[in-house]
C-alpha positions in Angstrom: 25.8 39.6 -7.6 24.6 41.1 -10.2 25.8 39.5 -13.2 26.1 41.9 -17.5 22.3 40.8 -18.3 21.7 42.9 -15.6 23.5 46.0 -16.3 22.0 45.7 -19.8 18.5 46.0 -18.1 19.6 48.9 -16.9 21.2 50.7 -19.8 18.6 49.3 -22.1 18.1 45.4 -23.9 18.1 46.9 -27.2 17.5 50.5 -26.9 18.9 52.9 -29.6 22.8 52.4 -29.4 22.3 48.1 -29.7 19.7 48.9 -32.7 22.1 51.1 -35.0 24.7 48.7 -33.5 22.9 46.2 -34.9 22.0 47.5 -38.6 25.9 48.6 -39.3 26.7 45.4 -38.3 23.9 43.2 -40.8 24.1 45.9 -43.3 27.0 43.8 -44.8 25.2 40.5 -44.7 23.2 42.0 -47.9 26.8 42.6 -49.6 28.2 39.1 -48.3 25.9 36.9 -50.8 27.3 38.8 -53.6 30.9 36.9 -53.2 29.1 34.4 -54.7 28.3 35.7 -57.6 31.5 34.8 -59.7 31.0 31.4 -58.6 27.3 31.3 -59.8 28.5 32.7 -62.8 31.4 30.3 -63.6 29.3 27.2 -62.4 25.9 28.0 -64.2 26.6 25.8 -67.3 26.0 28.8 -70.0 24.2 28.1 -73.2 27.3 28.2 -75.8 28.6 26.8 -78.7 32.2 26.7 -80.5 34.0 29.5 -81.5 34.1 28.6 -85.2 35.6 32.1 -87.1 38.0 29.8 -88.8 35.3 29.6 -91.5 34.7 33.6 -91.9 38.1 32.5 -93.9 36.2 31.4 -96.3 33.1 33.6 -96.6 33.3 36.7 -94.2 29.7 37.6 -95.6 28.1 34.3 -94.0 25.3 35.0 -91.7 25.3 33.7 -88.2 23.3 31.4 -88.8 24.9 29.7 -91.9 28.0 29.5 -89.9 26.6 27.5 -87.2 24.6 25.1 -89.6 28.0 24.5 -91.5 29.9 23.8 -88.6 28.5 22.5 -85.5 27.0 19.2 -85.2 23.1 19.3 -83.9 22.4 17.1 -80.8 18.8 14.5 -80.7 17.4 17.2 -79.9 17.8 18.9 -82.6 19.8 22.0 -80.9 23.4 22.7 -81.7 26.1 21.3 -79.4 28.2 23.1 -77.0 31.1 21.3 -76.8 31.5 19.6 -80.2 32.3 21.8 -83.8 33.6 20.1 -87.1 37.1 19.4 -87.8 38.4 23.1 -89.8 39.6 22.3 -93.5 40.8 24.1 -95.7 38.4 24.7 -99.1 36.8 27.2 -100.3 33.4 27.7 -99.1 31.3 25.8 -102.2 33.2 22.8 -101.2 32.1 23.2 -98.2 28.2 24.0 -98.7 28.3 21.1 -101.5 29.8 18.2 -99.9 29.2 19.0 -95.9 31.9 18.6 -92.8 31.1 15.3 -90.9 34.5 15.4 -88.6 33.8 16.1 -85.2 36.7 17.4 -82.8 36.0 19.1 -79.5 36.2 23.4 -78.9 39.5 24.5 -80.4 39.3 27.8 -80.3 37.3 28.8 -77.0 33.5 29.2 -76.6 31.2 31.8 -77.3 28.4 32.1 -75.0 25.0 33.7 -74.7 23.8 37.4 -72.8 26.6 36.3 -70.5 30.8 37.4 -69.9 31.7 34.3 -69.5 35.6 33.8 -68.7 37.4 30.4 -67.7 36.1 28.5 -70.2 35.4 25.8 -66.9 32.5 24.3 -69.2 32.6 20.8 -71.1 36.1 18.5 -69.8 37.1 21.4 -67.8 34.1 21.2 -66.1 35.2 19.5 -63.2 37.2 22.5 -62.0 33.6 24.3 -61.2 34.0 22.5 -57.6 37.5 23.1 -57.4 36.4 27.0 -56.8 33.6 26.2 -54.9 35.7 24.3 -52.7 38.3 26.8 -52.9 35.8 29.8 -51.6 34.3 27.6 -49.3 37.8 26.4 -47.7 38.5 30.0 -47.1 35.4 30.3 -45.1 36.1 27.2 -42.8 40.0 28.3 -42.2 37.9 32.1 -41.6 35.8 30.9 -39.2 39.0 29.2 -37.3 41.5 31.6 -37.2 39.1 34.5 -36.4 37.7 32.6 -33.9 40.3 31.8 -31.2 41.5 36.1 -32.3 38.6 37.5 -31.4 38.7 36.1 -27.7 42.5 37.7 -27.9 42.1 40.7 -29.5 38.7 41.5 -29.3 35.0 41.4 -31.7 35.9 44.4 -32.5 39.3 43.6 -34.6 37.3 40.3 -35.3 35.0 41.8 -37.7 36.8 45.2 -38.8 39.5 43.3 -40.0 38.1 40.5 -41.7 36.1 42.9 -44.1 38.9 45.0 -44.8 40.5 41.4 -46.1 37.0 41.0 -48.2 37.7 44.7 -50.1 41.3 44.0 -51.2 40.0 40.5 -52.4 37.3 40.9 -53.7 39.1 43.6 -56.2 41.8 41.4 -57.0 38.9 38.4 -57.7 37.6 40.6 -60.0 40.8 41.8 -62.0 42.7 38.3 -61.8 44.3 37.5 -65.2 43.8 33.8 -64.8 42.1 31.0 -63.2 44.6 30.1 -60.2 45.0 33.8 -59.1 41.4 34.1 -59.3 41.3 30.4 -56.9 44.2 32.1 -55.0 41.7 35.6 -54.3 38.5 33.5 -53.8 40.3 31.4 -51.0 41.8 34.6 -49.2 38.2 36.2 -49.8 36.5 33.4 -48.2 38.8 34.0 -45.0 37.1 37.4 -44.7 33.9 36.2 -45.5 34.2 33.2 -42.6 35.6 36.1 -40.1 32.6 37.9 -40.1 30.1 36.2 -40.1 31.3 34.5 -37.3 32.3 38.2 -35.5 29.9 40.7 -36.6 26.7 38.9 -35.2 28.8 37.9 -32.1 29.8 41.6 -31.0 26.3 42.2 -31.8 24.5 39.5 -29.5 27.1 40.4 -27.0 25.2 44.3 -26.4 21.8 42.8 -26.7 20.0 41.6 -23.5 18.8 38.4 -22.8 15.0 39.0 -24.1 16.3 40.2 -26.9 18.7 38.5 -28.2 16.8 36.8 -30.2 17.2 39.6 -32.5 20.5 39.8 -32.8 21.0 36.6 -34.8 17.9 36.4 -36.3 17.8 40.4 -38.4 21.6 39.6 -39.6 20.2 36.2 -41.2 17.3 38.3 -42.6 19.9 40.4 -44.4 21.5 37.7 -45.6 18.4 36.8 -47.7 17.4 40.2 -48.7 21.0 39.9 -50.0 20.3 36.8 -51.8 17.6 38.1 -53.9 19.2 41.3 -54.3 22.1 39.3 -56.0 19.5 37.4 -58.3 19.1 40.8 -59.9 23.0 42.6 -59.8 23.6 38.7 -61.9 21.0 39.7 -64.4 21.0 43.0 -65.3 25.0 43.1 -65.3 26.5 39.9 -66.8 30.1 41.1 -66.6 30.7 39.2 -63.4 34.1 41.2 -63.0 32.5 44.0 -63.1 30.0 42.6 -60.8 33.5 42.4 -58.4 34.1 45.2 -58.3 30.5 47.1 -58.1 30.8 44.7 -54.9 34.0 46.5 -53.6 31.7 50.1 -53.7 29.5 48.9 -50.2 32.2 47.3 -48.8 34.6 50.1 -48.7 32.1 52.1 -46.9 31.4 49.1 -44.3 35.3 49.2 -43.6 34.7 53.2 -43.2 32.4 53.2 -40.8 33.1 49.8 -39.1 36.1 51.3 -37.0 33.8 53.1 -35.1 31.9 50.5 -34.2 32.9 50.0 -30.5 34.4 46.9 -29.0 32.6 44.4 -26.6 31.7 45.6 -23.0 31.7 42.2 -22.0 35.0 40.7 -23.7 36.6 44.3 -21.9 35.3 42.9 -18.7 36.8 40.2 -19.4 40.0 40.6 -19.8 40.0 42.8 -16.9 39.8 46.2 -18.9 37.2 48.2 -16.4 38.1 51.4 -17.2 37.5 50.9 -20.7 34.2 49.1 -19.9 33.1 51.6 -17.6 33.1 54.5 -19.9 31.9 52.4 -22.6 29.0 51.5 -21.1 28.5 54.8 -19.0 28.1 56.1 -23.0 25.6 53.0 -23.9 23.3 54.3 -21.0 23.7 57.8 -22.6 22.4 57.3 -26.0 19.1 55.1 -24.4 18.8 57.5 -22.5 19.1 55.7 -19.3 21.6 55.6 -16.2 23.5 52.5 -14.3 24.7 53.2 -10.5 28.2 53.3 -9.7 27.7 50.4 -7.4 26.4 47.9 -10.2 29.0 49.1 -12.0 31.3 48.2 -9.6 29.8 44.4 -8.9 29.8 43.1 -12.5 33.0 44.6 -13.0 34.3 42.8 -10.0 32.0 40.0 -11.3 33.2 39.6 -14.8 37.2 39.8 -13.9 36.9 36.4 -12.0 35.7 34.8 -15.3 38.8 33.7 -17.3 39.6 30.0 -19.8 37.8 30.8 -22.0 37.0 27.8 -24.4 38.9 25.4 -21.8 35.8 25.9 -19.3 33.9 24.5 -22.2 35.6 21.3 -22.3 36.0 21.2 -18.9 32.4 20.4 -18.4 30.6 17.3 -19.1 27.5 19.1 -19.9 28.3 21.8 -21.7 30.7 19.7 -23.9 27.9 17.5 -24.6 26.1 20.5 -26.3 28.9 21.8 -27.6 29.5 18.9 -29.9 26.1 18.7 -30.5 25.5 21.9 -31.8 28.7 21.4 -33.7 27.0 18.8 -35.5 23.8 20.1 -35.8 26.1 23.6 -37.9 27.5 20.5 -39.7 24.8 19.2 -41.2 23.1 22.6 -41.7 25.5 23.9 -43.2 26.5 21.5 -46.1 22.5 20.8 -46.7 22.2 24.8 -47.6 25.6 25.3 -49.4 25.3 22.8 -51.2 21.8 23.6 -52.6 22.7 27.5 -52.8 26.0 26.2 -54.8 23.5 24.1 -57.3 21.3 27.0 -58.3 21.8 26.4 -61.8 21.0 22.6 -62.5 17.5 22.9 -61.0 16.3 23.0 -63.9 15.4 26.4 -64.1 16.2 29.8 -65.1 19.3 30.5 -62.6 17.8 33.6 -62.4 15.1 33.0 -60.9 15.7 30.2 -58.8 18.3 32.5 -56.8 15.5 34.9 -56.4 13.2 32.2 -54.9 16.1 30.9 -53.1 16.3 34.1 -51.4 13.2 35.1 -50.9 12.2 31.8 -49.6 14.7 32.8 -46.8 12.8 36.0 -45.8 9.9 35.1 -44.1 11.9 32.0 -42.6 14.3 33.9 -40.8 10.8 36.8 -39.6 9.5 33.6 -38.4 12.8 32.8 -36.5 12.3 35.4 -34.1 9.2 34.4 -33.0 10.0 31.0 -32.8 12.8 31.8 -31.0 10.9 33.9 -27.8 8.0 31.6 -27.6 9.0 28.0 -28.2 13.0 28.8 -27.2 15.9 27.6 -28.8 16.2 23.4 -28.1 12.3 22.8 -29.6 13.1 26.1 -32.1 16.4 23.9 -33.0 15.3 20.5 -33.2 12.0 21.1 -35.0 13.8 23.0 -37.9 16.4 20.2 -38.8 13.7 18.1 -39.1 11.6 19.6 -41.0 14.7 20.5 -43.0 15.8 17.2 -43.0 12.2 15.8 -43.8 12.2 17.5 -47.2 15.7 16.8 -48.2 14.8 13.4 -48.0 11.1 14.3 -49.8 13.8 15.6 -52.9 15.3 11.8 -52.8 12.0 10.6 -53.4 10.9 13.0 -56.4 12.0 11.4 -60.3 15.9 13.2 -61.2 13.5 14.8 -64.3 11.3 16.5 -62.5 13.0 17.8 -59.4 12.9 21.0 -60.9 8.9 21.5 -60.0 10.4 21.3 -56.5 11.8 24.8 -56.9 
């Protein structure tokens, strides 16, 4: 009896319909890295010094250099301290110049940042809150995957891809308008839910319409678009130093996606599994027409008959000892991969190089890897490709540990 793979071979495994759908679902992955823009801004340890405008009350005509020399202590390397200042005094400028200031304190009136609009002041003794911001975003992504995974099984891949886009659009805007750090954290968390939900179900919706012979394109092209987004992000945060403006600019293309994604069709495979045979028939017929193919009615009936017999969802996966073994192995692999990837991603500002250049390199190195994976999956198969890339990645991470701390930026 024929299966759904056979019907895809009849209507086209990777025809015009699949290519349009794949592009439409991949394009948001160019935008998704922008969601990390504000996190990069607040974690990049920007160049700064304490705000010492208090001395201008003694002499409003001081040059910037004079102001800094009189009010900021210097570090061992001769640069001005980024977290200390001299204690303000109620002296006239002549006495300050003659006797100088010696007693230091932490920044009392905030910081002045160079070339970047940097808010929330998560520096010096507040730097530990950087990890909180990163954790909230990643926690949201985790919740999004856990929430919209079962949601897709019950309500369809289409809805599970559409709703996260709307969530991201709304909370991308609220993130950019957040008046304080706590609302920023809440917005990042909910936005992360949308991020995780779309990244999961966008790929599923695309690949379920693609035949086995071309299925590697569904997952790999998605990652290629994500790598392009990483490169574009470097330009965005370089030319737009105001992260609030960057958030609002990000919302514009998301609004476009939020409109057209409602016109992307549901997965026929999911419709058949839910017994919605007439909807699936109509949809498969339309897809065949777009691909300039035809599908015999007798073949469609056989597909429907077989697919409607399959029920149970994830229970079937857990009941089978073989599938259960594969399932938990892949979970461990993905856990390890994502921990490594996001640890590197969130630490681009700590590599010792310019954060914008490092971010650009981060994206550029991904591009050839994802393109190569399309060929590797077809030539070597899934198992060999997964094992070899994980082993190579793990070896390189271990190699980093062998490099002295002060020279690790050279590996970039």
